[in-house]
N, C-alpha and C positions, 0 to 999 in steps of 0.2 A: 141403730141410728141410721135411718135411710134418707136423711136430708140431702137435697141435691147440692151440687158444688157451690161453694161460696157462702154458705150459711153458717159457718163457724163451728163445724163439728169438732175440730181440734180444741178450740177454746172451751167448748161445753164440757168435753171430757176432762180437760185439765182442771176445770173448776170443780167437777164432781170428784175427781181424785183428791184434790186438796180438802174438800169438805169431809170426805170419808176418812182421810188420814188424820183429821183434827177434831171432828165432831160426831155426835150421835144423839139420839133422844136421851141416852143415859149420861150425857155430859162427859163422854170419853171417846177416844178414837174408835171408829167402826171397824177399820182395817189397819194393819201395820205395814203391809207391803202390797205393791201392785206391779203388774207386768204389762208392758205395751209391746205387742208383736206387730211388725210392719215390714214392708219391702225394704231391702238393704239401703236403697237410695234415700229413704226417709228417716233412717235412724238418727242421723245428726240433726235433721230438721226438727224432730220431736224434742230432742235435747235442748235445742235453741229456743223452741216455743215455751218449754217449761221454765227456762231461765228468764225469758222475756216477761212472762206473766207472774211468776212467783219469786223471781230474784234469788236471794240466798236463803229463803225460808225453807226450801226443800231442793234437793239435788237429784238429778237423774243419773243412772248408771248405763251409758250406752255400750253395748257389746255387739261386735260383728266380726266377720272373718279378718277384718283389717286391724282388730284390737290386738292381736298377738297370735302365738302358736296355740296348738291344741291344749297343752298343759296349762298355759297361762289362762286361757278362757275357762277351762274346767275349774281351776282354782278360784277365779273371780266369781263364777256362778255358784260354786259350793259355799263360798263365804257369804254370798247374798242369801242363799236359802237357809243357812244355819243361823243367821242373825235374827234372833227372836225379840229384840228390843222393841218397845212400843213406838218409840220415835227414833228410828235408825237415821244415820247420816245421809244415806242414799236409799230411800225406801222404794224407788221406782226403777225397775229394770226395763231398759229399752233394747229390744233384740229383734233381729231379722227372722223371717220365716225359716230360711235355710239353716241358720245357726240354731234356732229352737229345735228344729227336726233332728239335727246332728247331736244335740246335747240334751235331748228330752229326758233321758234317764236321770240326769242330775237335777233338772228343774222340777220334775214330777216327784221328787223324793220328799217334798214337804208341801203343806197347804199354802195357798196364796189367797189374799183377800179379794183382789179384783184383777180381772184379765180384760185388756182392751185389744181387739184385733183391727188394725187399720187396713184399709183396702180389703175389707173382709170377703169380697167376691173371690179372693184367692182360695177360699175354702168351699168353692162351689161343687167340688167333687168329693163326696164322702168316702171314697175308696182310696184316695191318695195318702201317702205317708205323713204329710204335714197335717192333714185333717185328723188322722188317727193319733198323732203325737199330741196335738192340742186337746183332743177329746179326753186324753188321759190325765190332763192337768187337774189337780185337786183344788178346784175353785168353783164356788157356787155363783158368784156374781160375775157375769160375762157380758161384755159389750162388744158388739160387732158393728164396725163402721163401714158403710158402703152406700154411696149415692146411687148405685145401679145394681140393686140386689137381683134383678132378673136381667140376664144378659142374653141368654139363648133359649132356655126352656125352663119349665116349672120344677123339674127335678133338682136343678141347681138352687132354686129358691128354697126347696124343701131342705136341702143340706144346710143352708145358712140358719133357717129357723130351728132345725133339729140340733144345731150346735149350741145355741143359747137356751133352748127349751127342749131337751131330749124327750121324745115320745109325744109331743104336743099334737103332731099330725100322724102319729102311728109310725109303722115301719115304712121303708121306701116302697116296698111292693104294695102295701096297703094304700099308701098315698097315690101311687100311680093308678091303681084300680079304682079308687073312690073319687079322686079329684082330677088328676092330670088328664086321663083319657076323656072324661066327660067334658071338661073345660075346653080342651083343644078341638074336640069334635064340634062343639058349639061355636067355636071361633072360626071355623072353616067357611070360606065364601060360598061353598055349595051345601051348607048345613040345612037340614029340614027345620021346620018350626019346632018340632018336638025336641030335636037336638039342641037348638038354641035355648029353649026353656030349661031343659035339664042342665045345660052348661051354666046358665045364669044362676040357677039354684045352688049348684056346687060352688060357684064363685063366691056368692054371698055367704055361704056356710064357712068356707075357708077364711074369708076376710074377717068374719066374726070371731074366729079362733085366734088369728094372728094379730089382730089390731091391739090386743091386750099387751103385747110385748114389742111393739114397733112404734117408732115415732117418725113421721114422714112430713116434711115441709118442702115445697117446691121453690124454685128460684123466682117465682112470681112475686114473692115477698120483696125481692131486691130489685127487680127489673125497673120499677118506677124511680129508683134512686141511681140508676145507671144511664149512660147515654143510650139513645135508640139504636137497636141492632136490626139491620136489614139482611135477611137471609134469602139466598137464591139457590135453587136447584136447576142447573143449566144442562140441557140435553144438547150435545154437540154432534153435528153430522160427521161421520167418518169420511176420510178422503177416499177416492177411487182405489188407491193402493191398499188401504186398510180393508175396504170391503172385499176386494179380490182375494186377499190373503185370508180373511176371515172365512169366506165361503169355501176356499180350498182346504183349510185346516179342518173345518167341520166335516167335509166330505171324507177326508182321510180318517178322522176320528170315528165316523160311523162304521167304516170298514174294520177298524181296530176293535171296536166294541162288539161287533158281530162275531169276530174271531174269538174274543175272550169269553163271550157268552156260551160258546160251544164247549169251552174248556171248564167253565165254572158256572154253577147255578146259584151262587150265593147272593148275587144282586148287590153286593156291597161295593163301595167306591174302591177301585183299585189304585195302585200307585201311578199307573199310566194316566188314569182319569184325572187325578189330582194334578199331575204334571201338565196335562192338557189345559186344565182350568187356569193355571198360572200363566201358561203360554198365551191364552186368549186375553187375560187381564193385561199382560205386558203389551200385547198388540194394540189394545185400546189406548194405551199411553203414547206409544210411538212405534212404527214398523221396525225401526233399526234395533229395538230391544229384542226382537225375535230372529233377526237375520242370521247371527252366528249359530244359534241353536238349530234353526232350520237347515243351515248349510252343513252343520256337523252330522245331521240325521237325514241326509239327502236320500238315502235308500228308503226311508219311511215317507218323508215328505217330498216325493218325487215331483219334479217339474215346478216346485213352489218357488225356488230361488230365481227362476226365470221371470217372475213378476217384478223383481227389483230391476231398476235401470242399471245398465252396465256402462261405466264402472260405478259401483255403489260403495260408499265409505261409511260404515255404521258409526264410526267415531266422530264424524263431522255432522253436527246437528243441523237439520233442515226443518224449521217449524212448520212449513207448509205441507209436510207429509202426514201430519197428525191434526185432526180436527180440534182436539182439546189443547194441544200445544199452540195451535194458531190462535185460539181464543185467549189463552194465557198471555201470549206475546202481545196481543192487542190491549188487553187489560193493563199490563205493566207499562206499555208505551204511552197510552192516553193518560193514565194516572200521573205518570212522571211529568207530562207536558202541562196538565191542567191543575195539579194540586201539589202539596208537600206531604201527602200521605205516604206511608210505608207498608211493606207487605210481609206476610208470613206464608211461605209455600210449603205444603205438607204432602208427603207421599209415603206409601208403605214399602217402597222399593228403593234401595240404594242406587240402582242403575238409573232410575228416573231422577233421583237427586243429582246424579252426575250430569244428566241432561239439563237440569236447572242451572247448574254451574256454567255449562256451555252457553246457555241462553243469556245468562248475566254477562259473560265475557263478550259475547257477540254484540250485545246492545250497550255495553259499557256501564253496567249497574254494579255498585258496591254490594258485597254479600258476605255472610258468614254461614257456616254449616254446623248443625248439631246432629250427631248420630250415635249409635251404640258403641262406637270405638273410642269415644271420649271419656275421660275420667270426670267424676263429679266436680273437681276443681276447674277443669277446662270448660265444662258446661257453664258453670257459674260465671266465668270470666266473659264468655261470648255473650251471655244474656245481659250482663251488666253493661257491656260495651254497646250492645244494640239499643238498649233502653235509654241511653243518654240522649237528651233532647237535641244536642248538636252533633249527633253521630251522622257520619256520611254513608252509613250502611242502608241501602235501599231494600234489600231482600234478606229475610232470615229463612234459611232452608232447614227444614225440620223433619226428622224421621218420626213417623207416627208412633212407632213402638218405643223409641228412645225418649221422646219428649212429650208423650201424651198426658202425663200426670204431673201436676205441681209446678210447671213452668209459668212464669209471669212475663208475657211479652207485650206489655201495654205500650211499648215504643211504636208498635204498628197498630193500625186500625182497619186493615184490609187483610183477609185471609182466604187462601185457596186450598180446598181439600181436593187434590188432584185425582185421587182414586179411592174407592170405598173399601171398607173392611167388612168382613162377614158379621162382626160383632158391632152393633150400633153404639154400644157404650164406648168403644175405642174411638170412634169418630167424634162422638159428643165431647169426650174428654179433650181430644186434640183441638177441636174447634173453639173450646172455651179459653184458649190461651190469650186472646186479645180482649174479649168482652168480659171484663172482670173489674173488681174494685181497684180504683186508681186510674182507670181509663177516662180521659177527658174528651175524646172525640167520638163521633158517631161511627159505629162499626159496620163493616160490610163483609159478609161471609158468602163465598161462592163454592158450591159443590159441583164439580164437573163430572158428567156421565156421558159415555159414548152412546148415542141414540140407538135403541133397539138391541143393544149388545148384552153380554153377560153382566156388565156393570149395572144396567137397569134392573136385571133380575136380582142382583145382590141388594140393590136399594129397596126393591119390593119386599125382600125378606126382612130387611131392617125395619121397614114400616110395619110389617106383620108382627115382629117381635116387640116393637115399641108399643103397639096397640095392646098387646097382651099385658105388658108391664103396666100400662096406664090403667087397665081394668083391675089388676090384682093389687099392685103396690099403692097406686094413688086412689084406688076405689072410685075412679072417675066414672062418668057416664059411659054407657056402652057405645063404643065407636063402631062405625060401619065396617062390615066384613068385605073388603075389596078383593082379596086374593084367595083362591082355593089352593089346596095342597098340590093338586095336579099342575096348576099354573106355575107354582113356585118351583116345581121340579124341572121345568123346561129350561135348563141352563144353556144347552148347546144350540139353541135356535136363534138365528139372527133375524130379528123382525125388520124386514126391508120395507121401504116406502111408508114409514110411519114418522110422525113428528115427535111422538113420545109413547113408547109402549106402556109406560106407567100410567099416563093420562088415559089411554084407551081402556086399560083394565079398571080404572076408577068408575067408568061409565058415568062421567060427569053430566049432570043435567043443567048446569049453568052455562055450558058452552055450546054454541050452535054453529056448525061448519067452521070451527077454528076461532070463533069470536066469542069472548066472554060477555054474555048478555046480562048476567046478574052478578053483582059484586058479592064477595064473601060477607058473612055476618060482621057487624060492627065490632063485636067483642073478640073476633078471631085474632090469634097471634101466632108466633113461631111454634108454639107447643100444640097448636090445634091440629086436627086431622087434616091430611093433605087435600081433601076435598074442599076445605075451607080456606085454602090459600088462593092468591091471585094466579090465574092461568093466562100466560101470554104466548100466543102462537103467531097470529097474523099481524100483530102490532105490538110495539113497545111503549105505547102511550101511557099505560098505568104503572110503568116501572119508575120508582122514585130516584134510583141511582142514575145520574146523568152519564157516568163513565160506562155503565153497562148498556145504556141506551145507544151510545155511540158505537160500542162493539157489536151490538145487535145488527147494525147495518152492514157488517162485513159479510153476512150471508152464511156463516158457518153454524150459527145457533138455530136449532129447529124448534125448541120449546123452553119456556122458563116458568117454574113455580116460584113465587116470591111472596114474602110476608115480612112483617116487622114485629119486634118484641112488644112494643107498646106505643102509645101515641105521643105522650108528652111526659117528661120527667116530673116527679112529685115536687121537686124544688121549684120548677118552673110554674107549676100549678099554684103553689103557695105564694110565689112572687106575684102571679097574676091576681090572686085574691087580694093581696095587700094593695096592689096598684088600683084594683077596682074599689077597695075600701077608701083609699086616698081620694080617688076621683069623686066618690059619693060625698065625702066630707067637703071637698072643694066646691062641689055643686051646691050643697046645702049652704055653705058660706056665701057663695055668689048670690043665691036666691035671697038670703037674708039681707045682703048688702043692697040688692036691687029694691027690696021693699022699703028700706030706710032712706035711700038716696036716689030716687028715680030721676029727678031733674038733672042732677050732676052726671048721671050715667048717659043721658041723652046728649048732653053737651060734649062729653068725651067721645061718644060714637060719631058725632058730626065731625069732630076734629080728625078722628082716625080715617074717615072716608076721604077727607081732603088730602091727607098724607098719601093714601093709597093711589090717588090720581096723579101724584107727582111722578116725573120721569125716573127718578132714582128708585122709587117703590116698584114701578113697572119692571125695571131691569132686575131688581132683586127677586121679583116673583118669577121671571123667566129663568134665572139662574137656579132657583129652587126646583123648578120643573125639570131642568136638564139633569140635575143631580139625581132626582127621583127616577127618571127614565134609565139612567146609567145603572142604578142599583137593581132595577127590574131586569136589566139585560145580563145580570150576573149568571154565569154558567151553572151555578149551584143554588138557584133560588128555591128548589124543592126540598132541600135538606134543611131541617130546623137548626136554630142556633145551638152552639155547644153549651152544655150545662155548666153552671158555676160549680167550682170545686166544693165538695161536702166538707164541713168542718170536722176535724178529728175528734173522736170520742175518747174520753178518759178511761184508761184501763181499770182504775179502781171502781168506777161506777158499774162497768160491765161485770166485773167479778162479783161485786156485791149483789147485783140483780140475779145473776145466775146461781149464786150460792143459795139465795132465798128460794129460787125456783126449783133447784135440784135437790134440796134437802128433803123434799117430799118423796123422793125416789129411794131413800136410804133403806126402808124396811123391805123393799122388794128383793126377792132372792134371785130372780132371773131378769136381766135387763137386756133387751135386744136393740142395739143402736144401729 
């Protein structure tokens, strides 16, 4: 089940479980037991969801490391596996991946009717112990849930398909030789016409095999029922200090790599190279994050510390030393002054989150923080506190790894992704925290990238991976091949004197000398290829967000890609149709009335004109004009009205519909969700 986030994968699986536990074409239960395997943080959530939708009709059995000691867990699992009753008291075992791996010998001792693997991309490596333990499960009906089945490469996708349908795509080596090599070669920006044709043929062949066991629906189904989302990719100029440090570090790294190449011909990334990548990424966030490391390794980074002003205090935040931090500072300040909107600030580094705290203290903003050090109970508490309408918390500081999945932060409608991840799925998960069911305000997403740096290279890799996923998983139209494999390998090169390295590599034909002369297609949205977004370099005129337009004038922003999710909410369209219908009815009524009483109408019109000429009527007319001009001067006239809240749907109707829909799946032996 590869539906994107927010389409009810959990509810569909609960409905399917209930149907199989109670019904079949033979008028008896199809299965007697089911297992749900999920991340440890979701074990209790699955138990709550089952109780929410099924009540006391069936009970789940949650088991995790917090359940008890080794003997207690072994006893609980053994009792579950030995229970052969058709209708057991707790026929659904909910267990974490780690616990399943540790107790696989007990669980694999007896057959299971249905296995559901939530966040199934955890099984992307068919060589790890968890994958092997789950593959040994005696279960024919397997459902794998993942909204992002392709995160990095096609071999990961093969592992997921092979788990639910062993042998469908052959062995791993056969798949690589027949499909992966040809598809990736055809997707390369420097591919020949023959390579492209062969890659397309292999893509269609593989999709034809896999589509029989995969269901995929995108969030486009829901976007029209959500507020409009405005997404921005902002390239921020580095400060002179950042540029000087970046060039110096690259110069030193070249010397180091040349020395290591003499010692080894493997060509693989060494520990020092990975450490250097992390150093550059931190430098893009703020120079103070690399100060202590550079100082501690002065023998290697000789004369680099001299670039910092003396005395330099790395613990005291100065937003003006980082291009991205300066832009964030402006965004927060102008939003606070102009609106009552609130923010979610996301980073991959705890040190950067520490700097967020310093910025909030410096400007007097209320904040809460959620990272990996917090227990599930503590996390839930801060989330509930922040989502309260009367909460005084202005910023929610979130670790991308700790809070990327499952969190609902609809108390905010503005979100900053301060630094990119190598895996596009991680960023997409994190950015979905505010634009989701229950949100009543229009949402604004800002992705900050240091211009020409390693961050733009990472973003280009993300774009390349997402294009591959779009072609394979969504079976979408073939998107343009913007980046070659050679370009994607140029990580350590700082592209100086560019507005956006990403835009330059797109070879955009709509922009002439920095000015967008042709608008994107009318049907383009946030999921469209980057070439079909708006491109703003020389002017901010086309940017709908007034807050960002104001920040653009600060001079730190070099380029902005921006697009919105959709034009108007479906509910607004329906309301407009109703209004149009009412207007037509009124018009018809007026026409009929005119035909039957024309003399009376003329007399009324004459009286009305006399009234309009009176002093009071003139004054009322002027007052109406003043009010209209005041409304037009509103700072946020470009942003549409907020959507009306959607009425709640009844659980019973949803369950009844899904039961009818899913009962058709019962005869299937292999189900890939």
